[in-house]
C-alpha positions in Angstrom: 123.3 109.1 181.4 122.2 106.7 184.1 118.6 107.9 183.6 118.4 105.9 180.3 118.6 102.6 182.2 115.2 103.3 183.7 113.6 104.8 180.6 110.5 102.6 179.9 110.8 103.2 176.2 113.5 100.6 176.0 111.7 97.8 178.0 111.7 94.5 176.1 113.1 96.1 172.9 116.6 94.8 172.7 117.1 92.5 169.7 119.9 90.7 168.0 119.5 92.0 164.5 122.4 94.5 164.8 124.6 92.0 166.6 124.2 89.5 163.7 124.7 92.0 160.9 127.3 94.4 162.4 129.5 92.0 164.4 132.0 91.8 161.6 134.8 91.0 164.1 133.0 88.0 165.5 133.4 89.2 169.1 131.8 87.1 171.8 128.8 88.8 173.4 130.4 90.0 176.6 133.9 90.7 175.2 135.3 94.2 175.9 138.0 95.1 173.3 140.9 97.4 174.3 143.5 99.0 172.1 146.8 100.7 172.5 147.1 104.5 172.3 148.6 104.2 168.8 145.3 102.7 167.5 143.2 105.4 169.1 145.5 108.1 167.8 145.3 106.7 164.2 141.5 106.5 164.3 141.1 110.0 165.7 143.3 111.4 163.0 140.9 109.9 160.4 138.0 111.5 162.1 139.9 114.8 162.4 140.6 115.0 158.7 136.9 114.6 157.9 135.7 117.3 160.4 136.0 121.1 160.6 136.3 120.6 164.4 139.8 119.9 165.8 139.5 116.4 167.2 142.6 115.8 169.3 143.7 112.6 171.0 145.3 112.8 174.5 145.2 111.3 177.9 142.1 113.3 179.0 140.2 112.2 175.8 141.3 108.6 176.5 139.8 108.7 179.9 136.3 109.5 178.5 136.7 106.9 175.7 137.2 104.4 178.5 134.0 105.7 180.3 131.7 105.5 177.2 133.2 102.3 175.6 133.9 100.3 178.8 132.3 101.5 182.0 129.0 102.8 180.5 128.6 100.2 177.7 124.9 99.6 178.4 124.0 103.3 178.3 126.1 103.8 175.2 124.0 101.0 173.5 120.8 102.8 174.3 122.3 106.1 173.1 123.1 104.4 169.8 119.5 103.3 169.5 118.1 106.8 170.3 120.6 108.3 167.8 118.6 106.6 165.1 115.5 108.4 166.4 117.0 111.9 166.7 120.1 112.2 164.5 118.2 112.5 161.2 116.4 115.5 162.5 119.6 116.9 164.1 121.5 116.6 160.9 118.7 118.3 158.9 118.7 121.4 161.1 122.5 121.5 161.5 122.9 121.5 157.7 120.2 124.1 157.4 122.1 126.5 159.7 125.5 125.6 158.2 126.8 124.1 161.5 129.2 121.1 161.5 127.2 117.8 161.6 129.5 116.5 164.4 127.8 118.8 166.8 124.9 116.3 166.9 127.1 114.4 169.4 127.0 117.3 171.8 123.4 116.3 172.7 124.9 113.0 174.0 127.3 114.8 176.3 124.5 117.1 177.5 121.5 114.8 178.0 122.5 111.3 176.7 119.6 111.9 174.2 117.0 111.9 177.1 114.6 114.6 176.0 113.3 115.0 179.6 116.7 115.2 181.2 117.1 117.8 184.0 120.3 119.1 185.5 120.8 120.1 189.1 120.9 123.7 188.1 117.6 123.6 186.2 118.8 123.1 182.6 116.4 120.9 180.5 115.9 119.0 177.3 118.1 117.4 174.8 120.4 120.4 174.5 120.1 121.4 178.3 119.0 125.0 177.9 118.7 127.1 181.0 115.4 129.0 181.3 116.7 132.5 180.3 118.9 131.3 177.5 116.0 129.3 176.1 113.8 132.5 176.2 116.4 134.4 174.2 116.1 131.8 171.4 112.3 131.6 171.5 111.8 128.5 173.8 108.6 129.1 175.9 108.0 127.6 179.3 104.4 127.5 180.8 102.6 125.4 183.3 101.8 122.9 180.6 104.4 123.2 177.9 108.2 123.3 178.0 109.7 124.0 174.6 113.2 123.0 175.9 111.9 119.4 175.8 110.7 119.8 172.2 113.3 118.0 170.0 112.8 120.1 167.0 112.4 123.6 168.6 115.3 123.0 171.0 117.6 121.8 168.1 116.8 125.0 166.1 117.6 127.1 169.2 120.9 125.2 169.7 121.9 125.8 166.0 121.2 129.5 166.4 123.2 129.6 169.6 126.1 127.7 168.0 126.2 130.3 165.2 126.1 133.2 167.6 129.0 131.8 169.6 131.1 131.0 166.5 130.7 134.6 165.3 132.4 135.5 168.6 135.3 133.0 168.7 135.7 131.5 165.2 136.8 128.2 166.8 134.4 125.3 167.4 136.1 124.0 170.5 135.8 127.5 172.1 132.2 127.4 171.0 131.7 124.2 172.9 133.4 125.7 176.0 131.2 128.8 175.8 128.1 126.7 175.3 128.9 124.9 178.6 130.2 127.6 180.9 129.1 130.8 179.1 131.1 133.4 177.1 132.0 135.2 180.3 134.1 132.3 181.6 135.7 131.8 178.2 136.6 135.4 177.9 138.1 135.4 181.4 140.2 132.3 180.6 141.5 134.0 177.4 142.6 137.1 179.4 144.2 135.0 182.1 146.1 132.9 179.5 147.6 136.1 178.0 145.3 136.2 175.0 145.6 132.6 173.8 142.7 131.6 171.4 142.6 127.8 171.5 140.8 125.5 173.9 143.9 123.5 175.0 145.8 126.7 175.8 143.1 128.3 177.9 141.9 125.0 179.5 143.7 125.5 182.8 141.8 128.7 183.4 138.4 127.3 182.6 135.9 125.9 185.2 136.6 122.2 186.0 133.4 121.0 184.4 134.3 122.7 181.1 137.8 121.3 181.2 136.1 117.8 181.0 133.3 118.9 178.7 135.3 119.3 175.5 137.3 116.0 175.9 134.0 114.2 176.6 132.6 115.6 173.3 135.7 114.4 171.3 135.5 110.9 173.0 131.8 110.6 172.0 132.7 111.4 168.4 135.2 108.5 168.5 132.9 106.0 170.3 129.9 106.6 168.0 132.1 106.2 164.9 133.9 103.1 166.2 131.2 101.4 168.3 131.4 98.1 166.4 135.2 98.0 167.0 134.3 98.1 170.8 131.6 95.4 170.5 128.8 97.9 171.2 125.5 97.7 169.3 122.3 99.7 169.4 119.4 98.9 171.7 116.7 100.0 169.4 113.7 102.2 170.6 110.2 100.9 169.7 109.7 103.5 167.0 112.2 105.2 164.7 112.1 108.8 163.4 111.0 107.9 159.9 108.1 105.9 161.3 106.5 109.0 162.9 104.8 112.1 161.7 103.2 115.3 163.1 99.6 116.4 163.2 98.0 119.6 164.4 95.7 119.6 167.5 93.1 122.4 167.6 91.2 121.8 170.9 92.3 120.9 174.4 92.9 117.2 174.9 95.1 114.9 177.0 97.6 112.2 176.1 95.7 109.7 178.1 92.6 110.2 175.9 94.7 109.8 172.8 96.3 106.7 174.3 92.8 105.2 175.1 91.1 106.1 171.8 94.1 105.4 169.4 95.2 102.3 171.2 98.7 103.6 171.8 100.9 103.1 174.9 100.9 106.2 177.1 104.7 105.7 177.5 105.1 105.8 173.8 103.1 109.0 173.5 105.0 110.7 176.3 108.3 109.7 174.7 107.2 111.1 171.3 105.7 114.3 172.9 108.0 115.3 175.8 107.0 119.0 175.4 103.8 118.5 177.4 104.8 118.6 181.1 101.6 117.1 182.5 100.1 115.2 179.6 97.7 118.0 178.9 97.7 119.7 175.5 96.3 123.3 175.9 95.5 123.7 172.2 92.9 126.2 170.8 91.8 127.1 167.3 93.8 130.3 167.5 96.9 128.5 169.0 97.1 124.9 167.8 99.8 122.5 168.9 101.6 119.9 166.9 102.0 116.4 168.3 104.1 113.5 167.0 102.3 110.1 166.4 103.3 106.8 164.8 102.4 107.1 161.1 99.9 104.2 161.4 97.9 106.3 163.9 97.8 109.6 161.8 94.8 108.4 159.8 92.9 107.3 162.9 93.4 110.7 164.5 92.2 112.6 161.4 89.1 110.4 161.1 88.2 110.7 164.7 89.4 114.2 165.5 86.0 115.7 166.3 84.9 112.8 168.4 88.2 113.0 170.4 87.6 116.6 171.3 83.9 115.8 172.1 85.0 113.0 174.4 87.3 115.4 176.2 84.5 117.8 176.8 82.1 115.0 177.8 84.4 113.6 180.5 84.5 117.1 182.0 88.2 117.3 182.5 89.5 120.3 184.4 92.7 121.7 182.9 93.8 122.8 186.4 94.2 119.1 187.4 97.0 118.8 184.9 98.9 121.9 186.0 102.4 121.5 187.5 102.1 122.0 191.2 103.9 125.1 192.4 105.1 125.9 195.9 102.0 127.9 196.9 101.1 125.4 199.6 104.6 124.6 200.7 107.5 126.3 202.5 111.1 125.6 201.4 113.0 124.6 204.5 116.8 124.3 204.6 118.1 121.5 206.7 121.7 120.6 207.6 122.7 116.9 207.2 126.1 115.2 207.5 127.3 113.1 204.6 130.2 110.6 205.1 132.3 110.2 202.0 132.2 106.7 200.5 134.8 105.0 198.4 135.1 106.5 194.9 133.0 109.6 195.7 134.2 113.1 194.7 132.9 116.5 195.5 131.1 116.7 192.1 129.3 113.3 192.6 128.2 114.3 196.1 127.1 117.7 194.8 124.9 116.0 192.1 123.4 113.8 194.7 122.3 116.7 196.9 121.4 119.1 194.0 124.1 121.7 194.9 127.5 122.7 193.6 131.0 121.6 194.6 131.9 125.2 195.5 129.0 125.3 197.9 130.2 122.1 199.7 133.7 123.6 199.9 132.3 126.8 201.4 130.1 125.0 203.9 133.0 122.8 205.1 135.8 125.5 204.7 137.7 123.2 202.3 140.7 124.7 200.5 141.0 121.8 198.1 138.5 119.7 196.1 139.9 116.4 197.3 138.0 114.3 199.9 138.8 111.1 201.6 136.8 108.0 202.5 134.9 108.5 205.8 135.2 112.3 205.8 132.1 114.0 207.3 130.8 116.8 205.2 128.1 119.3 206.1 125.4 119.5 203.4 122.5 121.9 203.4 119.5 120.5 201.6 116.1 122.2 200.8 112.9 120.3 201.4 109.2 121.1 201.0 107.0 121.3 204.1 103.3 122.2 204.2 103.1 126.0 204.7 101.8 127.1 208.1 99.1 129.7 207.6 99.8 132.6 209.8 97.0 133.7 212.2 95.4 137.0 211.5 97.0 139.6 213.8 94.8 140.6 216.7 93.2 144.0 216.4 95.3 146.7 218.0 93.4 148.6 220.7 92.7 152.3 220.0 95.0 153.2 222.9 98.0 151.3 224.1 101.4 151.8 225.7 104.3 151.4 223.4 108.0 151.5 224.4 110.0 154.0 222.4 113.1 152.3 220.9 115.6 154.8 219.5 118.8 154.0 217.8 120.5 150.8 218.8 123.4 152.8 220.3 121.1 154.7 222.8 118.4 153.7 225.2 115.3 155.8 226.0 113.0 154.4 228.6 110.4 157.1 228.0 106.9 155.6 227.6 104.5 157.3 225.2 100.8 156.9 224.9 99.8 156.5 221.3 96.3 157.4 220.1 95.5 155.4 217.0 93.4 156.8 214.1 92.8 154.6 211.2 91.9 155.5 207.6 91.2 153.0 204.9 91.8 153.3 201.2 90.7 150.8 198.5 93.4 149.1 196.5 93.4 150.4 192.9 92.5 147.5 190.5 95.1 146.4 187.9 93.9 144.7 184.7 95.4 142.6 181.9 93.9 142.3 178.5 94.3 138.7 177.2 96.4 138.5 174.0 96.5 135.8 171.4 98.1 132.6 172.7 97.9 133.5 176.3 96.4 131.1 178.9 95.3 131.8 182.5 98.5 130.1 183.7 100.7 132.3 181.5 99.0 135.4 182.8 99.3 134.2 186.4 103.0 133.6 185.9 103.5 137.1 184.4 102.0 138.8 187.5 103.5 136.4 190.1 100.1 135.1 191.2 98.3 131.7 191.0 95.5 130.7 188.6 93.3 130.2 191.7 93.8 133.8 192.6 92.8 135.0 189.1 89.8 132.8 189.1 88.7 134.1 192.5 89.3 137.8 191.8 87.5 137.6 188.4 84.7 135.1 189.5 85.7 132.7 186.8 84.1 129.2 186.7 86.8 127.7 184.6 90.3 128.5 183.4 89.3 129.2 179.8 89.8 132.8 178.8 89.2 134.6 175.5 91.3 137.1 173.4 90.5 140.6 174.5 89.1 139.5 177.9 89.9 142.0 180.7 91.2 140.2 183.8 92.0 141.7 187.2 95.5 140.7 188.3 95.8 142.2 191.8 93.8 141.3 194.9 90.8 143.5 195.9 91.1 144.8 199.4 91.9 147.8 201.5 95.0 149.4 202.8 94.8 150.6 206.4 96.7 153.8 207.1 97.4 154.6 210.7 97.8 158.2 211.9 99.3 158.2 215.4 99.7 161.1 217.8 101.9 160.5 220.8 102.0 162.3 224.1 104.4 161.6 226.9 103.4 161.6 230.5 104.1 165.4 230.7 102.6 167.3 227.9 104.9 170.3 228.3 108.0 168.2 227.4 106.1 166.3 224.7 107.5 165.7 221.2 105.7 164.3 218.2 105.8 160.5 217.8 107.1 161.0 214.3 110.3 162.3 215.7 111.0 159.4 218.0 111.3 156.1 216.2 108.4 153.8 217.4 108.6 150.1 216.9 105.7 147.8 217.6 106.5 144.9 219.9 104.1 142.9 217.8 106.1 143.3 214.5 106.3 140.1 212.5 108.9 139.5 209.8 109.4 136.8 207.1 112.8 135.9 205.6 112.5 135.2 201.9 113.4 131.6 200.9 114.4 130.2 197.6 111.5 129.9 195.2 109.2 132.3 197.0 107.6 135.4 195.5 105.6 138.3 196.8 102.1 136.9 196.2 102.9 133.6 197.8 104.2 135.3 201.0 101.1 137.6 201.0 98.8 134.5 200.8 100.7 132.7 203.6 100.1 135.6 206.0 96.6 136.5 204.8 97.5 140.0 203.5 97.7 141.5 200.0 100.8 142.1 197.8 100.1 145.8 197.8 100.2 145.9 201.7 103.6 144.1 201.7 104.9 146.7 199.1 103.6 149.6 201.3 104.9 148.2 204.6 108.4 147.4 203.3 108.8 150.4 200.9 109.4 148.1 198.0 110.1 149.6 194.6 109.4 146.4 192.7 107.8 143.0 193.3 111.2 141.3 192.9 112.6 139.7 196.0 116.0 138.4 197.1 116.7 135.2 199.0 117.3 136.2 202.6 115.4 139.5 202.3 113.5 140.4 205.5 109.9 141.5 205.0 107.4 142.9 207.5 104.2 140.9 207.2 101.9 142.7 209.6 100.8 146.3 209.7 103.1 148.8 211.4 101.6 150.5 214.5 102.9 153.9 213.3 103.2 155.2 209.8 105.1 158.3 210.7 108.7 159.0 209.7 111.5 161.6 210.1 110.6 162.7 206.6 107.1 163.8 207.8 108.8 165.6 210.7 111.1 167.5 208.4 108.2 168.7 206.4 106.4 170.0 209.5 109.4 171.7 211.1 109.6 175.5 210.6 112.5 176.6 208.3 113.5 179.6 210.5 115.4 178.9 213.7 116.1 175.6 215.4 113.0 174.0 216.9 112.7 171.5 219.7 112.0 168.8 217.0 115.3 169.6 215.3 117.2 169.4 218.5 115.6 166.0 219.1 117.1 164.6 215.8 120.7 163.5 215.2 122.7 163.0 212.0 124.8 159.8 211.6 126.8 158.6 208.6 126.8 155.0 207.3 129.9 153.8 205.3 128.9 151.7 202.3 130.4 148.2 202.3 130.7 145.7 199.4 127.3 144.4 198.4 125.3 147.1 200.1 122.2 148.6 198.6 119.8 151.3 199.8 117.4 148.6 200.9 120.0 146.8 203.0 121.2 150.0 204.6 117.6 151.0 205.4 117.3 147.6 207.2 120.0 148.7 209.7 117.8 151.4 211.1 114.2 150.7 212.3 111.7 152.9 210.5 114.1 154.3 207.9 112.9 154.0 204.3 114.7 153.9 200.9 112.8 157.2 199.9 114.2 158.9 203.0 117.8 157.9 202.2 117.4 159.1 198.6 116.0 162.5 199.8 118.6 163.0 202.5 121.5 162.1 200.2 120.0 163.6 197.0 120.3 160.3 195.2 118.4 159.6 192.0 116.6 156.3 191.3 119.4 155.0 189.1 122.3 156.2 191.2 124.6 153.3 192.3 126.4 153.2 195.6 130.2 153.1 195.8 132.2 151.2 198.5 133.3 153.7 201.1 130.6 156.3 200.3 129.1 158.1 203.3 125.3 157.9 203.5 123.4 160.4 205.7 120.9 158.9 208.1 118.7 161.1 210.4 117.7 159.4 213.6 115.9 160.5 216.8 118.4 161.7 219.4 118.8 159.5 222.4 
């Protein structure tokens, strides 16, 4: 809510018209009325009778009435003004989808009617949709456009979501709880309560935020209905909903050009069109975008539309300059800081300050309770951006070098083998994408986890404009170097193949995956290709996990126990078989084939699958024994 106090759209707009016409109680300007519980109870009963939602008055609701009507009076005034901008559209869509009109007040709890509001966990827009929930209801997110910020599209998505949740619970307060914390948490609370099906009965079993969420919604219903009784009046925005209209844009253009040519404030245009993340409208004749303008400017736009597009082309704007910057040139670095609790702070307020959760702070500081005291030192881990350090290209490995043989961690083998290197190169197979209607270069880049600069370089594009049906290469051209190593010990007669004794290069380099990183970014940082990373780490997909350890330089030996097994005669026990040993790994909670393979140098997921006859979809069970074949010590 505090973000509204800095919203430029309210600068110098407060007027006294509403104070003069609506101050029927003749309150003094700064007077803050208070009432006994009996008055609140009576007023809430009146609201409850007129609503299909159970609006209950209790101490928890009273606490939020006090916050909106007393402590946050200035913000509530701005919300009342913005309500006259958004509520007509909200009510139209809520009525269309047969949803109670009172749910329009939920947007106040979610975002305080700030269409560009962002939560610490990444929810956005008036209705605070998370990325994947928005995708389910048709809200697209690209480098230039975020449909979660679009007032109309996000409201339609919210109405559909409300109906889906109501079909599950048939109770609007439970719908609100599920909207906030997800159906999973509500179902869990219902089970823990013994099958109770009302919010107030399952409330003790819900997350703390959700326990406050529904009372806050009920309090907002009251304050918006009885704002005059609390001497609160709207601070009006510059333009109201009925004073605006939409118009289609068929060519790329920027809000700054519209501001300049139509003589409109850029702040007004950004407020009316929060969908465009960078001020760039990526419209095409095949994929037009609708923008909202003051009604008085609609005719100017229509009369000058062709000249506006021509001016955009004349200025030579590059669409890439408007793209939201990704983390390609940055590393996310986690730092530990100490926060001393100040008077009035709680775990939740501290968590919001540092963009983390209360449970994380409790875990970092080994707290059993959520209470904190003034002056208490708390460890906080924050993530910051730092310029990425480009890794130097690994030095060329000499054709012959001495490599220490490192067997299983439980044994030591000081034997030194001489490795003769033979290299073979294979070209990376090209992968292509055919451009479909509505796709932009940024959208294609996001789909394949690469950057637009990569795509432009790989396809020798001079601009980011692409056409429907155009064939675009989406992986880096290059070569994979395959090493074939033959090892001999100092005495040939007692030699054994290098494939049978695990060989680890002393020059091995690894990268630990950080939050926000993806495979192509890591490949670019180390001057390698994504295909090489996939090969070196035996990855089955391009999806990475935070904390995952990746090898980022070429292994010195590509041999494995699997190769040995294929070369060993089936009859009789050979020297190679005697030089191998079988161990068993017991599966622990959270283990995967990938994490188990990381325990043993040189062991791959494919080997574990073959040795244990596991299929690709087979899951692991805690306590399960996994065969691992290692060189004997």
